DSSP file (Angstrom, degrees, kcal/mol; ACC not computed):
  #  RESIDUE AA STRUCTURE BP1 BP2  ACC     N-H-->O    O-->H-N    N-H-->O    O-->H-N    TCO  KAPPA ALPHA  PHI   PSI    X-CA   Y-CA   Z-CA
    1    1 A M              0   0    0      0, 0.0     0, 0.0     0, 0.0     0, 0.0   0.000 360.0 360.0 360.0 128.1    0.5  -11.9   11.0
    2    2 A S     >  -     0   0    0      1,-0.1     4,-2.4     4,-0.0     5,-0.2  -0.231 360.0-108.3 -72.6 166.0    3.5  -10.9   13.2
    3    3 A K  H  > S+     0   0    0      2,-0.2     4,-2.3     1,-0.2     5,-0.1   0.885 121.6  51.5 -61.8 -38.7    6.2   -8.5   12.0
    4    4 A F  H  > S+     0   0    0      2,-0.2     4,-2.7     1,-0.2     5,-0.2   0.933 109.6  48.3 -64.2 -46.3    8.6  -11.5   11.8
    5    5 A Q  H  > S+     0   0    0      1,-0.2     4,-2.6     2,-0.2    -2,-0.2   0.901 111.8  50.7 -60.8 -40.5    6.2  -13.5    9.7
    6    6 A R  H  X S+     0   0    0     -4,-2.4     4,-2.7     2,-0.2    -1,-0.2   0.905 110.6  49.4 -63.1 -42.0    5.6  -10.5    7.4
    7    7 A L  H  X S+     0   0    0     -4,-2.3     4,-2.5     2,-0.2    -2,-0.2   0.930 112.4  46.7 -62.5 -46.9    9.4  -10.1    7.0
    8    8 A V  H  X S+     0   0    0     -4,-2.7     4,-2.7     2,-0.2     5,-0.5   0.914 112.9  50.3 -62.3 -43.0    9.9  -13.8    6.2
    9    9 A L  H  X>S+     0   0    0     -4,-2.6     4,-2.1    -5,-0.2     5,-1.3   0.931 111.5  48.5 -59.8 -46.3    7.0  -13.6    3.7
   10   10 A D  H  <5S+     0   0    0     -4,-2.7     5,-0.4     3,-0.2     4,-0.3   0.916 114.8  44.8 -61.3 -43.7    8.5  -10.5    2.1
   11   11 A V  H  <>S+     0   0    0     -4,-2.5     5,-2.3     3,-0.2     4,-0.3   0.952 126.4  26.7 -67.3 -50.0   11.9  -12.0    1.7
   12   12 A F  I  <>S+     0   0    0     -4,-2.7     5,-3.5     3,-0.2     6,-0.2   0.927 130.2  33.9 -84.3 -46.4   10.9  -15.4    0.5
   13   13 A V  I  <5S+     0   0    0     -4,-2.1     5,-0.4    -5,-0.5    -3,-0.2   0.950 131.4  28.7 -77.4 -48.6    7.6  -14.9   -1.3
   14   14 A N  I   <S+     0   0    0     -5,-1.3    -3,-0.2    -4,-0.3    -1,-0.2   0.595 133.5  31.0 -91.3 -11.0    8.1  -11.4   -2.7
   15   15 A G  I   5S+     0   0    0     -5,-0.4     4,-0.3    -6,-0.3    -3,-0.2   0.759 129.7  18.5-104.3 -80.6   11.9  -11.6   -3.1
   16   16 A V  I > <S+     0   0    0     -5,-2.3     3,-1.4     1,-0.2     6,-0.2   0.935 127.0  47.5 -61.8 -51.4   13.3  -15.1   -3.8
   17   17 A C  T 3 <S+     0   0    0     -5,-3.5    -1,-0.2     1,-0.3    -4,-0.2   0.804 108.1  53.9 -67.8 -31.0   10.1  -16.7   -5.0
   18   18 A S  T 3  S+     0   0    0     -5,-0.4    28,-2.5    -6,-0.2    -1,-0.3   0.477  85.8 116.2 -84.1   1.0    9.0  -14.0   -7.4
   19   19 A S  S X  S-     0   0    0     -3,-1.4     3,-1.2    -4,-0.3    28,-0.1  -0.293  75.5-124.9 -67.3 150.8   12.4  -14.1   -9.2
   20   20 A L  T 3  S+     0   0    0      1,-0.2    -1,-0.1    25,-0.1    25,-0.1   0.715 108.9  67.7 -63.4 -21.4   12.8  -15.1  -12.8
   21   21 A L  T 3  S+     0   0    0     -5,-0.1     2,-0.5     2,-0.1    -1,-0.2   0.649  83.3  84.7 -77.0 -14.7   15.2  -17.7  -11.6
   22   22 A I  S <  S-     0   0    0     -3,-1.2    23,-0.0    -6,-0.2     5,-0.0  -0.785  81.5-127.2 -94.2 124.5   12.6  -19.7   -9.8
   23   23 A H    >>  -     0   0    0     -2,-0.5     4,-2.1     1,-0.1     3,-1.1  -0.448  22.0-120.5 -65.9 138.6   10.6  -22.2  -11.9
   24   24 A P  H 3> S+     0   0    0      0, 0.0     4,-2.1     0, 0.0     5,-0.2   0.809 111.3  62.4 -52.9 -33.0    6.8  -21.7  -11.5
   25   25 A R  H 3> S+     0   0    0      1,-0.2     4,-1.0     2,-0.2    -3,-0.0   0.903 110.2  39.1 -59.8 -41.1    6.4  -25.3  -10.1
   26   26 A Y  H <> S+     0   0    0     -3,-1.1     4,-2.2     2,-0.2    -1,-0.2   0.817 107.9  64.0 -77.7 -31.9    8.7  -24.4   -7.2
   27   27 A R  H  X S+     0   0    0     -4,-2.1     4,-2.6     1,-0.2    -2,-0.2   0.921 102.1  50.3 -56.4 -45.2    7.1  -21.0   -6.8
   28   28 A Y  H  X S+     0   0    0     -4,-2.1     4,-2.7     1,-0.2    -1,-0.2   0.895 107.5  53.5 -60.6 -41.0    3.8  -22.6   -6.0
   29   29 A K  H  X S+     0   0    0     -4,-1.0     4,-2.3     1,-0.2    -1,-0.2   0.913 111.1  45.4 -62.3 -42.3    5.4  -24.8   -3.4
   30   30 A V  H  X S+     0   0    0     -4,-2.2     4,-1.7     2,-0.2    -2,-0.2   0.924 111.6  52.3 -67.7 -43.4    6.9  -21.8   -1.6
   31   31 A Y  H  <>S+     0   0    0     -4,-2.6     5,-2.3     1,-0.2     3,-0.2   0.932 112.7  45.0 -56.7 -46.1    3.7  -19.8   -1.8
   32   32 A R  H ><5S+     0   0    0     -4,-2.7     3,-2.0     1,-0.2    -1,-0.2   0.893 107.4  58.5 -65.6 -39.5    1.8  -22.7   -0.3
   33   33 A L  H 3<5S+     0   0    0     -4,-2.3    -1,-0.2     1,-0.3    -2,-0.2   0.848 106.0  50.3 -57.2 -34.8    4.5  -23.2    2.4
   34   34 A F  T 3<5S-     0   0    0     -4,-1.7    -1,-0.3    -3,-0.2    -2,-0.2   0.176 127.6 -96.5 -94.7  17.7    3.9  -19.6    3.5
   35   35 A G  T < 5S+     0   0    0     -3,-2.0     2,-0.5     1,-0.3    19,-0.3   0.520  72.1 145.7  90.4   6.2    0.1  -20.0    3.7
   36   36 A L      < -     0   0    0     -5,-2.3     2,-1.3    -6,-0.2    -1,-0.3  -0.674  48.1-134.9 -78.6 128.3   -1.2  -18.7    0.4
   37   37 A N  E     +a   55   0A   0     17,-1.5    19,-3.3    -2,-0.5     2,-0.4  -0.687  44.3 158.0 -86.3  93.1   -4.2  -20.8   -0.6
   38   38 A I  E     -a   56   0A   0     -2,-1.3    19,-0.2    17,-0.2     2,-0.1  -0.972  26.0-160.8-127.0 129.1   -3.4  -21.4   -4.3
   39   39 A K        -     0   0    0     17,-1.6     2,-0.2    18,-0.5    19,-0.1  -0.237  51.3 -54.4 -90.1-172.7   -4.6  -24.1   -6.6
   40   40 A K  S    S+     0   0    0     -2,-0.1    19,-3.6    19,-0.1    20,-0.5  -0.468  89.0  95.1 -69.8 131.5   -3.0  -25.2   -9.9
   41   41 A G  E    S-f   60   0B   0     18,-0.3     2,-0.4    -2,-0.2    20,-0.2  -0.909  70.9 -71.7 178.7-154.7   -2.3  -22.4  -12.3
   42   42 A R  E     -f   61   0B   0     18,-2.8    20,-2.6    -2,-0.3     2,-0.5  -0.994  29.4-177.6-134.1 131.8    0.5  -20.0  -13.4
   43   43 A I  E     -f   62   0B   0     -2,-0.4    20,-0.2    18,-0.2   -16,-0.1  -0.984  21.3-145.9-125.0 118.6    1.9  -17.0  -11.6
   44   44 A R    >   -     0   0    0     18,-3.1     3,-0.7    -2,-0.5    22,-0.1  -0.201  32.5 -78.3 -77.8 173.2    4.6  -15.2  -13.4
   45   45 A S  T 3  S+     0   0    0      1,-0.2    20,-1.5    19,-0.1   -26,-0.2  -0.191 104.2  38.3 -70.8 160.8    7.6  -13.5  -11.8
   46   46 A G  T 3  S+     0   0    0    -28,-2.5    -1,-0.2     1,-0.3     2,-0.1   0.432  74.0 144.3  84.0   1.3    7.6  -10.2  -10.0
   47   47 A C    <   -     0   0    0     -3,-0.7     2,-0.5    18,-0.2    -1,-0.3  -0.461  38.3-145.6 -75.5 146.3    4.2  -10.5   -8.3
   48   48 A V  E     -l   67   0C   0     18,-2.7    20,-2.7    -2,-0.1     2,-0.6  -0.957  12.5-171.3-116.1 125.8    3.9   -9.0   -4.8
   49   49 A F  E     -l   68   0C   0     -2,-0.5     2,-2.0    18,-0.2    20,-0.2  -0.945  10.3-158.8-114.5 106.3    1.6  -10.6   -2.2
   50   50 A D  E    S-l   69   0C   0     18,-2.9    20,-0.9    -2,-0.6     2,-0.3  -0.434  72.8 -21.4 -86.1  64.5    1.4   -8.2    0.8
   51   51 A G  S    S-     0   0    0     -2,-2.0    20,-0.1    18,-0.1    17,-0.1  -0.791  78.3 -90.7 126.2-170.9    0.4  -11.0    3.2
   52   52 A N  S    S+     0   0    0     -2,-0.3     2,-1.8    18,-0.2   -15,-0.4   0.143  78.6 119.5-126.1  19.4   -1.2  -14.4    2.8
   53   53 A N        +     0   0    0     17,-0.4    21,-1.7    -3,-0.1     2,-0.3  -0.447  51.3 109.3 -86.4  64.0   -4.9  -13.6    3.0
   54   54 A I  E     - b   0  74A   0     -2,-1.8   -17,-1.5   -19,-0.3     2,-0.4  -0.985  49.8-161.2-142.6 147.4   -5.7  -14.9   -0.4
   55   55 A K  E     -ab  37  75A   0     19,-2.4    21,-3.0    -2,-0.3     2,-0.5  -0.971  14.7-172.2-130.8 117.3   -7.6  -17.8   -2.0
   56   56 A I  E     -ab  38  76A   0    -19,-3.3   -17,-1.6    -2,-0.4    21,-0.2  -0.944  12.9-143.1-115.5 125.0   -6.8  -18.5   -5.7
   57   57 A G    >   -     0   0    0     19,-2.3     3,-0.7    -2,-0.5   -18,-0.5   0.100  36.6 -62.8 -73.4-171.6   -8.8  -21.0   -7.7
   58   58 A K  T 3  S+     0   0    0      1,-0.2    21,-2.8   -20,-0.1    22,-0.3  -0.406 111.5  12.4 -76.8 150.4   -7.8  -23.5  -10.3
   59   59 A N  T 3  S+     0   0    0    -19,-3.6     2,-0.4     1,-0.2   -18,-0.3   0.784  82.5 157.9  58.1  34.5   -6.3  -22.6  -13.7
   60   60 A V  E <   -f   41   0B   0     -3,-0.7   -18,-2.8   -20,-0.5     2,-0.5  -0.735  27.6-155.6 -88.8 136.9   -5.7  -18.9  -12.7
   61   61 A F  E     -fg  42  81B   0     19,-2.2    21,-2.2    -2,-0.4     2,-0.5  -0.966   9.9-175.1-114.7 123.4   -3.0  -17.0  -14.7
   62   62 A I  E     -fg  43  82B   0    -20,-2.6   -18,-3.1    -2,-0.5    21,-0.1  -0.968  16.7-147.4-119.6 115.4   -1.4  -14.0  -13.0
   63   63 A N    >   -     0   0    0     19,-1.7     3,-0.8    -2,-0.5    22,-0.1  -0.064  39.5 -53.8 -75.9 179.0    1.0  -12.2  -15.3
   64   64 A R  T 3  S+     0   0    0      1,-0.2    21,-2.5    20,-0.1    22,-0.2  -0.110 111.7   5.8 -59.1 145.4    4.2  -10.3  -14.3
   65   65 A N  T 3  S+     0   0    0    -20,-1.5    -1,-0.2    19,-0.2   -18,-0.2   0.704  77.4 159.2  60.9  28.9    4.4   -7.7  -11.6
   66   66 A C    <   -     0   0    0     -3,-0.8   -18,-2.7   -21,-0.2     2,-0.4  -0.531  29.2-143.3 -77.2 152.3    0.8   -7.9  -10.3
   67   67 A H  E     -lm  48  87C   0     19,-2.4    21,-2.5   -20,-0.2     2,-0.5  -0.974  13.8-170.1-124.9 129.7    0.3   -6.5   -6.8
   68   68 A F  E     -lm  49  88C   0    -20,-2.7   -18,-2.9    -2,-0.4     2,-0.7  -0.938   8.6-159.2-122.7 106.8   -2.1   -7.9   -4.1
   69   69 A D  E     -lm  50  89C   0     19,-2.8    21,-0.8    -2,-0.5     3,-0.4  -0.776  14.2-173.2 -83.7 113.3   -2.6   -5.8   -1.0
   70   70 A L        +     0   0    0    -20,-0.9   -17,-0.4    -2,-0.7   -18,-0.2  -0.183  43.7 121.2-113.0  40.2   -3.9   -8.5    1.4
   71   71 A N  S    S+     0   0    0     37,-0.1     2,-0.3   -20,-0.1    -1,-0.2   0.841  91.2  24.6 -67.7 -30.9   -5.0   -6.7    4.6
   72   72 A K  S    S-     0   0    0     -3,-0.4    18,-0.1    36,-0.2   -19,-0.1  -0.839 111.8 -74.8-122.3 166.7   -8.4   -8.2    3.9
   73   73 A K        -     0   0    0     -2,-0.3    37,-2.0    36,-0.1     2,-0.5  -0.316  36.0-160.2 -68.4 138.3   -9.1  -11.4    2.0
   74   74 A I  E     -bc  54 110A   0    -21,-1.7   -19,-2.4    35,-0.2     2,-0.5  -0.985   8.0-165.7-112.9 127.5   -8.9  -11.5   -1.8
   75   75 A T  E     -bc  55 111A   0     35,-2.2    37,-3.4    -2,-0.5     2,-0.5  -0.964   3.0-170.6-115.7 128.7  -10.8  -14.4   -3.4
   76   76 A I  E     -bc  56 112A   0    -21,-3.0   -19,-2.3    -2,-0.5    37,-0.2  -0.979  16.1-137.6-123.1 121.8  -10.1  -15.3   -7.1
   77   77 A G    >   -     0   0    0     35,-2.5     3,-1.1    -2,-0.5   -20,-0.1  -0.194  37.0 -72.2 -74.1 166.6  -12.4  -17.8   -8.9
   78   78 A D  T 3  S+     0   0    0      1,-0.2    37,-2.7    36,-0.1    38,-0.2  -0.160 112.7  16.7 -55.2 149.1  -11.3  -20.6  -11.2
   79   79 A N  T 3  S+     0   0    0    -21,-2.8     2,-0.2     1,-0.2    -1,-0.2   0.653  84.2 149.6  62.7  21.6  -10.0  -19.7  -14.7
   80   80 A A    <   -     0   0    0     -3,-1.1   -19,-2.2   -22,-0.3     2,-0.4  -0.606  30.1-155.8 -82.3 147.0   -9.4  -16.0  -14.0
   81   81 A F  E     -gh  61 117B   0     35,-2.6    37,-3.1    -2,-0.2     2,-0.4  -0.964   4.4-160.5-125.3 141.9   -6.6  -14.2  -15.9
   82   82 A F  E     -gh  62 118B   0    -21,-2.2   -19,-1.7    -2,-0.4    37,-0.2  -0.987  12.9-138.1-124.2 128.3   -4.7  -11.1  -14.9
   83   83 A G    >   -     0   0    0     35,-3.3     3,-1.4    -2,-0.4    38,-0.2  -0.293  48.0 -65.8 -73.7 166.9   -2.7   -8.9  -17.2
   84   84 A A  T 3  S+     0   0    0      1,-0.2    37,-2.1    36,-0.1   -19,-0.2  -0.219 116.1   7.2 -56.9 139.6    0.7   -7.5  -16.3
   85   85 A E  T 3  S+     0   0    0    -21,-2.5    -1,-0.2    35,-0.2   -19,-0.2   0.655  82.0 160.1  63.9  22.0    0.9   -5.0  -13.4
   86   86 A A    <   -     0   0    0     -3,-1.4   -19,-2.4   -22,-0.2     2,-0.4  -0.432  25.8-149.9 -67.5 150.7   -2.8   -5.4  -12.3
   87   87 A M  E     -mn  67 123C   0     35,-2.6    37,-2.8   -21,-0.2     2,-0.5  -0.989  16.9-168.9-130.2 133.2   -3.4   -4.2   -8.7
   88   88 A L  E     -mn  68 124C   0    -21,-2.5   -19,-2.8    -2,-0.4     2,-0.6  -0.977  15.2-170.8-118.9 115.7   -5.9   -5.4   -6.2
   89   89 A L  E     +m   69   0C   0     35,-2.8    37,-0.4    -2,-0.5   -19,-0.1  -0.914  18.9 176.3-117.8 110.4   -6.0   -3.0   -3.2
   90   90 A T        +     0   0    0    -21,-0.8    18,-2.4    -2,-0.6     2,-0.3   0.529  63.7  73.2 -87.3  -6.3   -8.0   -4.0   -0.1
   91   91 A S  E     +P  107   0D   0     16,-0.2     2,-0.3    35,-0.1    35,-0.2  -0.808  48.1 146.3-114.7 149.7   -6.9   -0.9    1.9
   92   92 A S  E     -P  106   0D   0     14,-2.3    14,-2.3    -2,-0.3     2,-0.3  -0.880  35.2-111.1-155.6-170.5   -7.7    2.8    1.8
   93   93 A H  E     -P  105   0D   0     -2,-0.3    12,-0.2    12,-0.3    11,-0.1  -0.965  23.0-115.9-131.7 147.9   -8.1    5.8    4.1
   94   94 A E  E     -     0   0D   0     10,-3.0     9,-2.8    -2,-0.3     2,-0.5  -0.473  46.3 -98.8 -70.5 155.2  -11.0    7.9    5.3
   95   95 A M  E     -P  102   0D   0      7,-0.2     7,-0.2    -2,-0.1     6,-0.1  -0.684  46.5-164.8 -81.6 125.8  -10.7   11.5    4.2
   96   96 A G        -     0   0    0      5,-3.6     5,-0.1    -2,-0.5     7,-0.0  -0.293  25.7 -79.3 -98.6-174.7   -9.4   13.7    6.9
   97   97 A D    >   -     0   0    0      3,-0.2     3,-1.4    -2,-0.1    -1,-0.2  -0.090  59.3 -81.1 -77.2-176.0   -9.3   17.4    7.5
   98   98 A S  T 3  S+     0   0    0      1,-0.3     3,-0.3     2,-0.1    -1,-0.1   0.691 125.9  63.5 -65.8 -18.6   -6.8   19.8    5.9
   99   99 A S  T 3  S+     0   0    0      1,-0.3    -1,-0.3     2,-0.1     2,-0.2   0.773 127.2   3.3 -76.5 -24.0   -4.0   18.9    8.4
  100  100 A Q    <   -     0   0    0     -3,-1.4    -1,-0.3     1,-0.1    -3,-0.2  -0.643  62.8-173.9-161.0  98.5   -4.0   15.3    7.2
  101  101 A R  S    S+     0   0    0     -3,-0.3    -5,-3.6    -2,-0.2     2,-1.2   0.854  78.0  67.7 -67.1 -36.4   -6.2   14.3    4.3
  102  102 A A  E    S+P   95   0D   0     -7,-0.2    -7,-0.2     1,-0.1    -1,-0.2  -0.738  74.6 164.2 -86.2  99.0   -5.3   10.5    4.6
  103  103 A S  E     -     0   0D   0     -9,-2.8    -8,-0.1    -2,-1.2    -7,-0.1   0.417  42.6  -0.2 -92.1-135.2   -7.0    9.8    7.9
  104  104 A N  E    S-     0   0D   0    -11,-0.1   -10,-3.0     1,-0.1    -1,-0.3  -0.247  72.4-121.7 -61.3 138.5   -7.9    6.4    9.5
  105  105 A N  E     -P   93   0D   0    -12,-0.2     2,-0.3    -3,-0.1   -12,-0.3  -0.514  30.5-177.2 -76.3 145.1   -7.1    3.3    7.5
  106  106 A Y  E     -P   92   0D   0    -14,-2.3   -14,-2.3    -2,-0.2     2,-0.4  -0.992   9.5-154.9-142.6 152.3   -9.9    0.9    6.6
  107  107 A D  E     +P   91   0D   0     -2,-0.3   -16,-0.2   -16,-0.2   -17,-0.1  -0.966  10.9 177.9-128.9 139.7   -9.8   -2.5    4.8
  108  108 A L        -     0   0    0    -18,-2.4    19,-0.5    -2,-0.4   -36,-0.2  -0.989  30.7-108.9-138.1 146.9  -12.5   -4.3    2.7
  109  109 A P        -     0   0    0      0, 0.0    18,-1.0     0, 0.0     2,-0.4  -0.203  22.7-141.9 -72.4 165.2  -12.3   -7.7    0.9
  110  110 A I  E     -c   74   0A   0    -37,-2.0   -35,-2.2    17,-0.2     2,-0.4  -0.984  10.0-164.2-126.9 139.5  -12.2   -8.2   -2.9
  111  111 A D  E     -cd  75 129A   0     17,-2.2    19,-3.2    -2,-0.4     2,-0.5  -0.978   2.3-169.7-129.4 119.2  -13.9  -11.0   -4.8
  112  112 A I  E     -cd  76 130A   0    -37,-3.4   -35,-2.5    -2,-0.4    19,-0.2  -0.940  22.8-135.3-108.3 121.3  -13.1  -11.8   -8.4
  113  113 A G    >   -     0   0    0     17,-2.4     3,-1.2    -2,-0.5   -36,-0.2  -0.101  32.9 -72.9 -72.8 170.5  -15.6  -14.3  -10.0
  114  114 A K  T 3  S+     0   0    0      1,-0.2    19,-2.7   -38,-0.1    20,-0.2  -0.290 112.8  13.8 -61.0 143.2  -14.8  -17.4  -12.1
  115  115 A G  T 3  S+     0   0    0    -37,-2.7    -1,-0.2     1,-0.2   -35,-0.2   0.553  87.2 149.7  73.0   9.6  -13.6  -16.8  -15.7
  116  116 A C    <   -     0   0    0     -3,-1.2   -35,-2.6   -38,-0.2     2,-0.5  -0.366  35.9-151.1 -75.7 155.0  -12.8  -13.1  -15.3
  117  117 A W  E     -hi  81 135B   0     17,-2.4    19,-3.0   -37,-0.2     2,-0.6  -0.972   6.7-165.1-126.6 115.0  -10.1  -11.3  -17.2
  118  118 A I  E     -hi  82 136B   0    -37,-3.1   -35,-3.3    -2,-0.5    19,-0.1  -0.900  23.5-132.0-102.3 116.1   -8.5   -8.4  -15.5
  119  119 A G    >   -     0   0    0     17,-2.9     3,-1.8    -2,-0.6    20,-0.2  -0.064  34.8 -69.4 -69.5 166.8   -6.5   -6.3  -18.1
  120  120 A A  T 3  S+     0   0    0      1,-0.3    19,-2.0    18,-0.1   -35,-0.2  -0.255 116.7   2.7 -56.8 136.1   -3.0   -5.0  -17.8
  121  121 A R  T 3  S+     0   0    0    -37,-2.1    -1,-0.3     1,-0.2   -35,-0.2   0.638  90.4 150.4  58.8  19.0   -2.6   -2.2  -15.2
  122  122 A A    <   -     0   0    0     -3,-1.8   -35,-2.6   -38,-0.2     2,-0.5  -0.516  35.8-145.7 -72.9 150.3   -6.2   -2.4  -14.1
  123  123 A I  E     -no  87 141C   0     17,-2.8    19,-3.3   -37,-0.2     2,-0.5  -0.985  10.2-165.6-122.8 126.9   -6.8   -1.4  -10.5
  124  124 A V  E     -no  88 142C   0    -37,-2.8   -35,-2.8    -2,-0.5    19,-0.2  -0.961  18.2-147.9-111.8 121.9   -9.5   -3.0   -8.4
  125  125 A L    >   -     0   0    0     17,-2.7     3,-1.3    -2,-0.5   -35,-0.1  -0.380  31.3 -67.9 -91.5 168.1  -10.3   -1.1   -5.2
  126  126 A Q  T 3  S+     0   0    0    -37,-0.4    -1,-0.2   -35,-0.2   -16,-0.1  -0.111 113.3  18.1 -54.9 141.3  -11.4   -2.3   -1.7
  127  127 A G  T 3  S+     0   0    0    -18,-1.0     2,-0.3   -19,-0.5    -1,-0.2   0.446  87.9 140.4  81.5   1.6  -14.8   -3.9   -1.3
  128  128 A V    <   -     0   0    0     -3,-1.3   -17,-2.2   -20,-0.2     2,-0.5  -0.566  35.5-162.4 -85.4 140.0  -15.4   -4.6   -4.9
  129  129 A K  E     -d  111   0A   0     -2,-0.3    17,-2.6   -19,-0.2     2,-0.6  -0.989   4.7-161.0-117.9 123.3  -17.1   -7.8   -6.2
  130  130 A I  E     -de 112 146A   0    -19,-3.2   -17,-2.4    -2,-0.5    17,-0.2  -0.922  21.1-130.5-105.9 118.8  -16.5   -8.6   -9.9
  131  131 A G    >   -     0   0    0     15,-2.6     3,-1.2    -2,-0.6    19,-0.2  -0.135  36.7 -74.0 -66.8 161.7  -19.1  -11.1  -11.2
  132  132 A E  T 3  S+     0   0    0      1,-0.2    17,-2.7    16,-0.1   -17,-0.2  -0.168 112.8  16.7 -54.8 143.5  -18.3  -14.2  -13.1
  133  133 A G  T 3  S+     0   0    0    -19,-2.7    -1,-0.2     1,-0.2     2,-0.2   0.620  87.3 146.3  73.3  15.6  -17.2  -13.9  -16.7
  134  134 A C    <   -     0   0    0     -3,-1.2   -17,-2.4   -20,-0.2     2,-0.5  -0.511  37.9-149.4 -83.9 152.7  -16.4  -10.1  -16.6
  135  135 A I  E     -ij 117 151B   0     15,-2.4    17,-2.9   -19,-0.2     2,-0.6  -0.992   5.9-160.7-116.4 129.6  -13.6   -8.5  -18.6
  136  136 A I  E     -ij 118 152B   0    -19,-3.0   -17,-2.9    -2,-0.5    17,-0.2  -0.958  25.5-124.6-109.6 116.8  -12.0   -5.4  -17.0
  137  137 A G    >   -     0   0    0     15,-3.1     3,-1.9    -2,-0.6    17,-0.1  -0.150  35.0 -83.6 -63.1 153.0  -10.2   -3.4  -19.7
  138  138 A A  T 3  S+     0   0    0      1,-0.3    16,-0.3   -16,-0.1   -17,-0.2  -0.270 114.3  13.2 -55.0 135.7   -6.5   -2.5  -19.4
  139  139 A G  T 3  S+     0   0    0    -19,-2.0    -1,-0.3     1,-0.2   -17,-0.2   0.496  93.0 143.6  77.2   4.3   -5.9    0.6  -17.3
  140  140 A S    <   -     0   0    0     -3,-1.9   -17,-2.8   -20,-0.2     2,-0.6  -0.396  45.2-140.1 -77.8 154.8   -9.4    0.7  -15.8
  141  141 A L  E     -o  123   0C   0     13,-2.1    16,-2.9   -19,-0.2     2,-0.8  -0.956  13.3-160.4-116.4 110.7  -10.2    1.6  -12.2
  142  142 A V  E     +o  124   0C   0    -19,-3.3   -17,-2.7    -2,-0.6   -14,-0.1  -0.819  28.5 151.9 -97.5 110.6  -12.9   -0.5  -10.6
  143  143 A N        +     0   0    0     -2,-0.8     2,-0.3    14,-0.2    -1,-0.1   0.363  61.9  47.0-118.2   1.8  -14.4    1.2   -7.6
  144  144 A K  S    S-     0   0    0     13,-0.1   -16,-0.1   -16,-0.0   -19,-0.1  -0.951  96.4 -79.9-139.4 159.6  -17.9   -0.4   -7.7
  145  145 A D        -     0   0    0     -2,-0.3     2,-0.5   -18,-0.1   -15,-0.2  -0.198  40.1-141.3 -57.6 148.6  -19.2   -3.9   -8.0
  146  146 A C  B     -e  130   0A   0    -17,-2.6   -15,-2.6    -4,-0.1     3,-0.1  -0.968  12.3-130.5-116.7 125.6  -19.4   -5.4  -11.6
  147  147 A E        -     0   0    0     -2,-0.5     3,-0.3   -17,-0.2   -17,-0.0  -0.373  44.0 -80.5 -69.7 153.6  -22.4   -7.5  -12.6
  148  148 A P  S    S+     0   0    0      0, 0.0   -15,-0.2     0, 0.0    15,-0.2  -0.089 104.4  15.1 -57.4 152.5  -21.6  -10.9  -14.3
  149  149 A N  S    S+     0   0    0    -17,-2.7    14,-3.0     1,-0.2     2,-0.3   0.874  91.6 128.6  54.9  51.5  -20.7  -11.2  -17.9
  150  150 A G  E     - K   0 162B   0     -3,-0.3   -15,-2.4    12,-0.2     2,-0.6  -0.954  58.3-127.8-132.6 154.5  -19.9   -7.6  -18.8
  151  151 A L  E     -jK 135 161B   0     10,-2.7     9,-3.1    -2,-0.3    10,-1.0  -0.912  31.1-171.3 -98.7 119.5  -17.1   -5.6  -20.4
  152  152 A Y  E     +jK 136 159B   0    -17,-2.9   -15,-3.1    -2,-0.6     2,-0.3  -0.947  11.2 163.0-116.4 130.8  -16.1   -2.8  -18.0
  153  153 A V  E   > + K   0 158B   0      5,-2.1     5,-2.5    -2,-0.4     2,-0.1  -0.967  27.0  38.7-142.3 158.3  -13.6    0.0  -19.1
  154  154 A G  T   5S-     0   0    0     -2,-0.3   -13,-2.1   -16,-0.3     3,-0.2  -0.331  85.0 -42.3 105.0-179.8  -12.5    3.4  -18.1
  155  155 A V  T   5S+     0   0    0      1,-0.4     2,-0.1   -15,-0.2   -13,-0.1  -0.923 140.1  19.4-129.9 102.7  -11.8    5.5  -15.0
  156  156 A P  T   5S-     0   0    0      0, 0.0    -1,-0.4     0, 0.0   -14,-0.2   0.634 115.6-115.2 -73.7 160.4  -14.0    4.8  -13.2
  157  157 A A  T   5 -     0   0    0    -16,-2.9     2,-0.3    -3,-0.2    -3,-0.3  -0.380  36.0-173.9 -66.4 135.4  -14.9    1.5  -15.0
  158  158 A K  E   < -K  153   0B   0     -5,-2.5    -5,-2.1    -2,-0.1     2,-0.5  -0.962  31.9-105.8-128.8 147.9  -18.3    1.4  -16.6
  159  159 A R  E     +K  152   0B   0     -2,-0.3    -7,-0.2    -7,-0.2     3,-0.1  -0.598  42.1 165.6 -73.4 122.5  -20.1   -1.5  -18.2
  160  160 A I  E     +     0   0B   0     -9,-3.1     2,-0.3    -2,-0.5    -1,-0.2   0.532  60.4  24.2-114.2 -11.2  -20.1   -0.9  -22.0
  161  161 A K  E     -K  151   0B   0    -10,-1.0   -10,-2.7     2,-0.0     2,-0.4  -0.980  64.9-130.3-157.7 140.1  -21.1   -4.3  -23.3
  162  162 A D  E     -K  150   0B   0     -2,-0.3     2,-0.3   -12,-0.2   -12,-0.2  -0.744  29.7-150.2 -84.8 138.7  -23.0   -7.4  -22.3
  163  163 A L              0   0    0    -14,-3.0    -2,-0.0    -2,-0.4   -29,-0.0  -0.843 360.0 360.0-111.5 148.6  -21.1  -10.6  -22.9
  164  164 A D              0   0    0     -2,-0.3    -1,-0.1   -14,-0.0   -14,-0.1   0.479 360.0 360.0 -68.4 360.0  -22.5  -14.1  -23.7
């Protein structure tokens, strides 16, 4: 994505389109116009899409002020729900020496399975795959893959319960 395309995306998708004044029906049209692969669902206001490298399935609900770092692809399965201010971060840095601890940047994709519920202010880090039917508790930090149909909570998130 060129700098100009990124600027236009930021202005229209993360500025105008994420406003409370834009009806969700039109929000989807603008998102699609700018290359976001989004099926039918609901995206509330204030969400930030840092690029267009995303695929969102059907009937996905994304609550207010969620942040999607899209240096690598994020895939979200059908019927997934996101609580307010959830963050999916595909980028990080290698650890450097004492002169600069945040060294070289690296990016890894994120995959959220069908039917997942990501709680409010949960953070999903680069390279993580969350299996179908998982619940990620509010405020949890997911830094490792999650097996399907589990309740994961904490920092770092740990599986505390099997779900039917």
